[in-house]
C-alpha positions as CSV (number, residue, x, y, z in Angstrom):
1,M,0.1,0.1,0.0
2,L,1.2,3.4,-0.9
3,N,1.9,5.9,1.8
4,P,-0.8,8.5,2.1
5,F,1.8,11.1,3.3
6,P,5.1,10.6,1.3
7,I,7.3,12.6,3.7
8,Q,10.0,9.6,4.0
9,F,12.7,12.1,3.6
10,L,11.8,13.5,7.1
11,A,12.2,10.0,8.6
12,L,15.7,10.7,9.4
13,F,14.5,13.3,12.2
14,A,12.2,10.9,13.9
15,Y,14.7,9.9,16.6
16,F,15.7,13.5,16.9
17,I,12.2,14.5,17.7
18,L,11.9,11.5,20.1
19,R,15.0,12.5,21.9
20,V,14.1,16.2,22.0
21,T,10.7,15.2,23.6
22,I,12.3,13.0,26.2
23,A,14.8,15.7,26.9
24,V,12.1,18.4,27.4
25,C,10.1,16.1,29.8
26,L,13.0,15.3,31.9
27,L,14.1,19.0,32.1
28,H,10.6,19.7,33.1
29,L,10.7,17.1,35.6
30,G,14.1,18.1,36.9
31,T,13.1,21.8,37.5
32,K,9.8,20.7,39.1
33,H,11.5,18.4,41.5
34,W,14.4,20.8,42.2
35,R,11.9,23.6,43.3
36,V,9.9,21.0,46.0
37,R,12.9,19.0,47.0
38,D,12.5,20.1,50.6
39,E,9.2,18.5,50.4
40,L,10.1,15.5,48.5
41,Q,13.0,14.5,51.2
42,H,10.1,13.4,53.5
43,V,8.2,11.5,50.7
44,L,11.3,9.9,49.2
45,R,12.2,8.3,52.7
46,L,11.4,4.8,53.1
47,S,11.6,2.5,56.2
48,W,14.5,0.6,54.8
49,F,16.1,3.6,53.0
50,P,16.3,6.6,55.4
51,Y,18.4,8.8,53.1
52,G,15.5,11.0,51.7
53,R,17.4,14.2,51.6
54,L,20.1,12.7,49.3
55,V,17.6,11.2,46.9
56,A,15.7,14.4,46.8
57,T,18.7,16.1,45.8
58,L,20.0,13.5,43.4
59,L,16.9,12.8,41.5
60,P,16.3,16.4,40.2
61,L,20.1,16.7,39.3
62,G,20.1,13.3,37.6
63,E,16.9,14.4,35.5
64,L,18.5,17.6,34.6
65,S,21.8,16.3,33.5
66,L,20.2,13.3,31.6
67,G,17.8,15.9,29.8
68,L,20.6,18.0,29.0
69,L,22.6,15.0,27.4
70,L,19.8,14.0,25.4
71,L,19.0,17.6,24.4
72,A,22.5,17.9,23.1
73,G,22.6,14.4,21.6
74,A,25.7,13.5,23.6
75,H,26.2,10.0,25.0
76,T,22.6,9.3,24.0
77,Q,22.6,5.6,24.4
78,Y,24.2,5.8,27.9
79,A,21.8,8.7,28.9
80,A,18.8,6.4,27.6
81,L,20.0,3.6,29.5
82,A,20.1,5.6,32.8
83,V,16.6,6.9,32.2
84,I,15.6,3.3,31.4
85,A,17.0,2.3,34.9
86,M,15.3,5.3,36.5
87,S,11.9,4.4,34.9
88,I,12.0,1.0,36.1
89,K,12.9,1.8,39.6
90,L,10.2,4.4,39.8
91,L,7.7,2.0,38.0
92,L,8.3,-0.4,41.0
93,L,8.7,2.1,43.8
94,R,5.9,4.6,42.6
95,N,3.2,3.1,45.3
96,Y,5.6,4.2,48.1
97,F,5.7,7.9,46.9
98,S,2.8,10.2,47.0
99,H,3.5,13.6,46.0
100,P,1.9,15.6,43.3
101,S,5.3,16.4,41.5
102,I,6.0,12.6,41.0
103,P,4.2,11.3,37.8
104,E,2.0,8.4,37.7
105,K,3.1,4.9,36.3
106,L,1.8,5.5,33.0
107,F,4.2,8.3,32.5
108,Y,7.2,6.0,33.5
109,F,6.0,3.2,31.3
110,L,5.8,5.4,28.3
111,L,9.2,6.9,29.1
112,L,10.5,3.4,29.3
113,G,9.2,2.6,25.9
114,A,10.5,5.8,24.4
115,T,14.1,5.5,25.9
116,T,14.2,1.7,25.0
117,T,13.6,2.8,21.5
118,L,16.3,5.6,21.5
119,F,18.6,3.2,23.2
120,V,18.2,0.6,20.4
121,T,18.2,3.0,17.5
122,G,20.6,6.0,18.4
123,A,20.5,9.6,18.6
124,G,18.9,10.7,15.3
125,V,20.6,12.9,12.6
126,P,21.5,16.3,14.4
127,A,23.6,14.7,17.3
128,F,27.2,14.6,18.7
129,D,27.0,10.9,18.6
130,L,28.5,9.1,15.6
131,P,26.4,6.4,14.0
132,L,28.2,2.9,13.9
């Protein structure tokens, strides 16, 4: 069947769009979590893991740094792998954290799928990563 929208020349930019979208989401989450990190330190403290203040500082810094790496297109697959690990962790532990700034499980499931695609395919056309 013929493609109803013959814009295959733009297919090279599909991974770029995916990468930038994930980066913007992570940057938004990172700034939001950085603003409420004093409240988050009480939420992120678990009975078997009492380091809520440390996690409330490292979570937004990690989100911001991974978002900047993805936005720049530098070390994209490493950053995607770190976001995959973060998504799996938050999918498993989301029931313990009840704060309005922490998204629902569906968000982390979609983020897991998008970053897995980015991990497998690479950065896209305008990036610092070299295709192998």
